[in-house]
C-alpha positions as CSV (number, residue, x, y, z in Angstrom):
1,M,59.5,55.5,-20.5
2,I,62.6,57.7,-21.0
3,N,62.9,56.7,-24.7
4,K,59.2,57.5,-25.3
5,F,59.6,61.0,-23.9
6,L,62.8,61.5,-25.9
7,S,60.8,60.5,-28.9
8,L,58.2,63.1,-28.0
9,L,60.8,65.8,-27.6
10,L,62.4,64.8,-30.9
11,F,59.0,65.0,-32.5
12,I,58.4,68.5,-31.1
13,L,61.9,69.6,-32.2
14,T,61.3,68.2,-35.7
15,I,58.1,70.1,-36.1
16,S,59.9,73.2,-34.8
17,A,62.9,72.7,-37.0
18,C,60.6,72.6,-40.1
19,S,58.8,75.8,-39.2
20,G,61.4,78.3,-40.3
21,K,60.4,80.7,-37.5
22,D,63.7,80.6,-35.7
23,N,67.0,79.4,-37.0
24,N,68.9,76.4,-35.6
25,L,71.2,78.5,-33.5
26,T,68.3,80.1,-31.6
27,K,66.7,76.8,-31.0
28,S,69.9,75.3,-29.7
29,N,70.6,78.3,-27.4
30,L,73.8,79.1,-29.4
31,K,74.9,82.7,-29.3
32,G,76.9,84.6,-32.0
33,K,77.4,83.7,-35.6
34,V,78.4,80.1,-35.2
35,Y,79.9,78.5,-38.3
36,R,80.8,75.0,-36.9
37,L,80.1,73.3,-33.6
38,T,82.0,70.2,-32.7
39,E,80.8,68.2,-29.6
40,T,82.9,65.3,-28.3
41,R,81.4,63.0,-25.7
42,Y,83.4,61.0,-23.2
43,S,82.7,58.6,-20.4
44,A,84.2,60.0,-17.2
45,K,85.5,59.2,-13.7
46,E,85.2,61.1,-10.5
47,K,88.4,61.8,-8.5
48,F,88.3,63.8,-5.3
49,G,84.9,65.3,-6.3
50,E,86.1,66.3,-9.8
51,I,84.8,64.7,-13.0
52,I,87.7,63.7,-15.3
53,K,87.1,62.6,-18.9
54,D,87.9,59.0,-19.7
55,T,87.0,57.1,-22.8
56,L,86.1,58.8,-26.1
57,E,82.5,57.7,-27.1
58,A,81.3,59.8,-30.0
59,E,81.7,63.1,-31.8
60,E,79.2,65.3,-33.6
61,V,80.0,68.1,-36.0
62,L,77.3,70.6,-37.0
63,T,77.9,73.2,-39.8
64,F,75.6,76.2,-40.2
65,N,75.2,78.8,-42.9
66,E,75.4,82.6,-42.3
67,Q,71.6,82.7,-41.6
68,G,72.1,80.3,-38.7
69,Y,70.5,77.2,-40.3
70,L,72.0,73.7,-40.1
71,V,73.4,72.6,-43.4
72,E,75.5,69.5,-42.4
73,K,75.6,67.1,-39.5
74,L,78.4,64.6,-39.2
75,E,78.3,61.9,-36.5
76,K,81.6,60.2,-35.9
77,G,81.2,56.9,-34.2
78,F,83.7,55.0,-32.1
79,G,83.6,51.3,-31.3
80,R,80.1,49.9,-32.2
81,F,78.9,53.2,-33.7
82,E,79.4,54.0,-37.4
83,N,80.0,57.4,-39.1
84,R,76.9,59.1,-40.6
85,K,76.5,62.3,-42.4
86,E,73.3,64.3,-43.1
87,I,72.9,67.2,-45.5
88,F,70.0,69.7,-45.2
89,E,68.3,71.7,-47.9
90,Y,65.8,74.5,-47.4
91,N,63.0,76.2,-49.3
92,K,62.5,79.9,-49.9
93,D,60.8,80.2,-46.5
94,S,63.9,78.7,-44.7
95,Q,62.1,75.5,-43.9
96,V,63.8,72.1,-44.3
97,S,62.7,70.6,-47.6
98,K,65.1,67.7,-47.9
99,K,67.5,65.8,-45.7
100,T,69.9,63.3,-47.2
101,A,71.7,60.7,-45.0
102,F,75.0,59.1,-46.0
103,D,76.9,56.1,-44.6
104,K,80.6,55.9,-43.7
105,N,81.4,55.4,-47.4
106,V,79.5,58.5,-48.3
107,K,76.8,56.5,-50.1
108,I,73.2,57.7,-49.8
109,I,71.3,55.5,-47.4
110,Q,68.1,57.5,-46.9
111,T,66.4,60.7,-48.0
112,Y,63.7,62.6,-46.1
113,L,61.4,64.9,-48.0
114,F,59.2,67.5,-46.3
115,D,56.0,69.0,-47.7
116,Y,54.2,72.2,-46.5
117,D,50.8,73.7,-47.1
118,K,49.9,77.3,-48.2
119,N,50.2,78.4,-44.6
120,K,53.8,77.1,-44.4
121,K,52.8,74.3,-42.0
122,L,54.5,70.9,-42.3
123,V,51.8,68.5,-43.5
124,R,53.9,65.4,-44.5
125,W,57.4,64.0,-44.5
126,Q,58.5,60.7,-46.1
127,N,61.6,58.6,-45.7
128,I,63.0,57.0,-48.9
129,D,65.8,54.5,-49.2
130,A,68.6,54.5,-51.8
131,N,66.4,52.6,-54.2
132,K,63.6,55.3,-54.0
133,K,61.4,53.0,-52.0
134,I,59.2,54.7,-49.3
135,L,60.1,53.3,-45.9
136,Q,57.8,55.4,-43.8
137,Y,55.8,58.6,-44.0
138,E,54.0,60.8,-41.5
139,T,51.1,63.3,-41.9
140,Y,50.0,66.2,-39.7
141,K,46.8,68.1,-39.2
142,Y,46.3,71.5,-37.5
143,D,43.4,73.4,-36.0
144,Q,42.0,76.8,-37.2
145,K,44.7,78.6,-35.1
146,G,47.4,76.6,-36.9
147,L,48.3,74.5,-33.9
148,L,49.2,70.8,-34.4
149,I,46.4,68.4,-33.3
150,E,47.2,65.1,-35.0
151,S,50.0,63.1,-36.5
152,I,49.8,59.7,-38.1
153,S,52.8,57.6,-39.1
154,Y,52.4,55.0,-41.8
155,N,54.4,51.9,-42.8
156,E,55.7,51.4,-46.4
157,D,52.6,49.5,-47.3
158,G,50.3,52.3,-46.2
159,S,49.2,50.7,-42.9
160,V,49.1,52.8,-39.8
161,L,52.2,52.5,-37.6
162,S,51.1,55.0,-34.9
163,K,48.7,57.8,-34.2
164,S,49.0,60.7,-31.8
165,M,46.6,63.5,-30.8
166,F,47.7,66.8,-29.3
167,T,46.2,69.4,-27.0
168,N,47.7,72.8,-27.0
169,E,47.8,76.0,-25.0
170,D,46.5,79.1,-26.9
171,H,50.1,80.3,-27.6
172,G,51.2,77.0,-29.0
173,N,52.8,74.8,-26.4
174,C,51.8,71.1,-26.5
175,I,50.4,70.3,-23.0
176,E,49.1,66.8,-23.7
177,K,49.9,64.1,-26.2
178,N,47.9,60.9,-26.5
179,F,49.2,57.7,-28.2
180,Y,46.7,55.4,-29.8
181,D,46.3,51.8,-30.8
182,G,43.3,51.9,-33.1
183,N,40.7,53.9,-31.2
184,T,42.2,53.1,-27.8
185,T,44.4,55.6,-25.9
186,T,47.4,53.6,-24.8
187,E,49.7,56.2,-23.3
188,T,49.3,59.9,-22.4
189,H,52.0,62.6,-21.7
190,K,51.0,65.8,-19.9
191,L,53.5,68.6,-20.1
192,K,54.2,71.8,-18.2
193,Y,56.4,74.7,-19.3
194,N,58.2,77.7,-17.8
195,Q,57.9,81.3,-19.0
196,Q,60.7,80.6,-21.6
197,N,58.5,77.8,-23.1
198,Q,60.9,75.1,-21.9
199,V,59.4,71.8,-20.7
200,T,59.5,71.6,-16.8
201,Q,57.4,68.5,-16.2
202,N,56.3,65.4,-18.0
203,E,53.7,63.2,-16.3
204,M,53.1,59.9,-18.0
205,F,50.0,57.6,-17.9
206,M,49.3,54.2,-19.5
207,Y,45.7,53.2,-20.0
208,G,44.7,55.9,-17.5
209,S,47.1,54.9,-14.7
210,T,50.1,57.0,-13.7
211,I,53.4,55.3,-14.7
212,G,55.9,58.1,-13.9
213,K,56.8,61.8,-13.7
214,T,60.0,63.6,-14.8
215,V,60.8,67.2,-13.8
216,Y,63.3,69.5,-15.7
217,K,65.2,72.5,-14.3
218,Y,67.2,75.0,-16.3
219,H,70.0,77.5,-15.7
220,N,70.8,80.3,-18.2
221,G,68.7,78.6,-20.8
222,E,70.4,75.2,-20.5
223,L,69.1,72.0,-18.9
224,S,70.6,71.7,-15.4
225,D,68.6,69.0,-13.7
226,E,66.4,66.1,-14.8
227,I,64.6,64.1,-12.1
228,S,62.6,61.0,-12.8
229,Y,60.6,60.0,-9.7
230,P,59.8,56.4,-8.7
231,S,57.6,54.8,-11.3
232,T,56.3,51.6,-12.8
233,F,59.7,51.2,-14.4
234,S,62.0,52.0,-11.4
235,K,61.5,52.0,-7.6
236,D,64.3,54.6,-7.3
237,T,64.5,58.2,-8.1
238,T,66.8,58.8,-11.1
239,T,68.6,62.1,-11.5
240,W,70.7,63.7,-14.2
241,K,72.6,66.8,-13.1
242,Y,74.4,68.9,-15.7
243,E,77.1,71.5,-14.9
244,Y,78.5,73.9,-17.5
245,I,82.1,74.7,-16.7
246,D,83.8,76.7,-19.4
247,I,82.0,79.6,-21.1
248,D,83.4,81.4,-24.1
249,K,83.3,85.2,-24.9
250,Q,80.0,84.7,-26.8
251,G,78.4,83.1,-23.8
252,N,78.4,79.5,-25.1
253,W,79.4,76.6,-22.9
254,L,82.5,74.6,-23.9
255,T,82.5,71.9,-21.2
256,K,79.5,70.1,-19.7
257,T,79.6,67.4,-17.0
258,L,77.0,64.9,-16.1
259,R,76.3,63.1,-12.8
260,W,73.7,60.3,-13.0
261,T,72.3,58.6,-10.0
262,Q,69.7,55.9,-9.4
263,G,69.5,54.5,-5.9
264,Y,73.0,53.3,-5.1
265,R,74.1,53.4,-8.7
266,F,76.2,56.3,-10.0
267,A,77.8,57.3,-13.3
268,T,79.5,60.4,-14.8
269,G,80.1,61.8,-18.3
270,M,81.6,64.8,-20.0
271,T,81.0,66.7,-23.3
272,E,83.5,69.1,-24.8
273,R,82.8,71.7,-27.4
274,K,84.9,73.4,-30.1
275,I,83.0,76.4,-31.6
276,D,84.2,78.2,-34.8
277,Y,82.5,81.5,-35.7
278,F,82.1,83.4,-39.0
279,K,84.6,86.2,-39.2
């Protein structure tokens, strides 16, 4: 359930990232002319009510151009994770036209190509391996208002991998997404938003029956609480509570802590940021 919603959010962010309407800094709630953002994630322990960082888990380095668009993403893995680098290229309308992924040896492993129509809407992206073989591609359709209504993902042989249909509010927010297997609706997500167009609720259904609901709360534009209520997948309420401790002069957070609870189970985590700005 959680992975499916993360996929939905990732999809919405991908469409948004290709629009060129706002730069990546605005979409990420980053303030000021950020040049490089380094986020380091740790497991953590709680001592006397205070979360203390423990084991280093992963690091992500994002580099932006002066217009605020992401040009490089470096994922540094530790333990079972491997390093990965992605380079982004843009068209004249500041839309992502190409993304190239490299492995730890800086060899190209995959390339993503993005195509747009005359209205600057993303209509297709394709994923190509190092041998120029198409691994997967996805197409998009829009209504007369320019709002997304359909996406279809295809396998390398051209067979349909998945299909989704969207219902939107007049001003553009997706309020319902339906997943299909052939002509049968298998899963539905119904979304609600706040005045800042942030998702505040995701109610999930499978074959017409409710399977779960997650509520999201925000503080100063950042996610502060995520609450998944008892569902088909868990009899306990699951909560993620985020706290932003250190704030720099630009108003960007530098330390974020996480408290996760599910019934009697409990876990903590910490993310630290280093932000470099254009001079």
